[in-house]
TIRONU-782960 format. One record per residue (C-alpha): x negated, y, z. Coordinates in steps of 0.1 Angstrom, whole numbers, plus 2048, in hexadecimal, padded with zeros to 3 digits. Example, Ala and Ser with C-alpha at 12.3 -4.5 7.8 and 13.67 -1.06 7.14 Angstrom:
2
7857D384E
7777F5847
# end
This chain:
108
84485F85E
85185083D
83984F820
84485E7FF
8508467E5
84A8517C1
84C84379E
82A83978F
83484E771
82E86D788
80A866792
7E986C781
7D684B782
7B184677D
79682B784
77882F79B
75D81C7AD
7658187D2
75F7FE7ED
7497E97D6
7647E67BA
7757F979E
7958067AE
7B68157A3
7B88397AE
7D28557AA
7D587A7AF
7F68867BF
7FD8A77D0
7D98B27D4
7CE8917E3
7BA8747D6
7C68507DE
7BC82D7D7
7D380F7D2
7D27F97F1
7ED7DF7E9
8047D77CC
8217BF7CD
83D7B37B6
85C7CA7B8
86F7AD7C9
85A7B47E8
85E7DA7E9
8707DA80A
8537C881C
83A7DF80B
84F7FE816
8517F083A
82B7EB83B
82580D82B
83A81D847
82480D861
80481984F
81283C84A
80D84486F
7E783D86B
7DF84B849
7EC86182C
7FC84A813
8148487F6
82A82C7E9
82F8287C4
8478137B0
84C80A78B
8637F077B
84D7D2785
83A7DB7A5
8347F17C3
8147FE7D2
80680E7F1
7ED8297EA
7D6836806
7C4857807
79F8557FE
79886A81E
7A184C833
79282983A
78381381F
79A7F980F
7887DB81F
78C7E9843
7AC7FC841
7C47E4851
7AD7DA86E
7A37FE874
7C780887B
7CF7E988F
7E77D9876
7E57B7865
7DC7B7840
7FB7BA829
7F7795820
7F978B845
8167A384A
82979582C
821771837
82E77885A
84E78784C
85576A835
84F752852
867765868
88276384C
87B73D849
87E73986F
8A074B86F
8AE735853
8A7715867
# end
């Protein structure tokens, strides 16, 4: 299932205490979400790819603005610190590093 991709202008953001820190949250279509990852707009394809993998495990939304893109996960799901391991996927940082290594290997 493909996650929805929306403009950050169309969300209702808020801040809240969660998982031991102040987090970014949003309200969208009768659901509450927290921001799991944010990357520069130049890495939006990798973020979308990762988001598609996560979408089969949790309700999520991808947002974009002129500078960056984010993955938002439903607050009904796992905590931010355990989300990747709980669904059997590497963290986004590991996913991104692996993709960049594969590109470098293909260029040599």
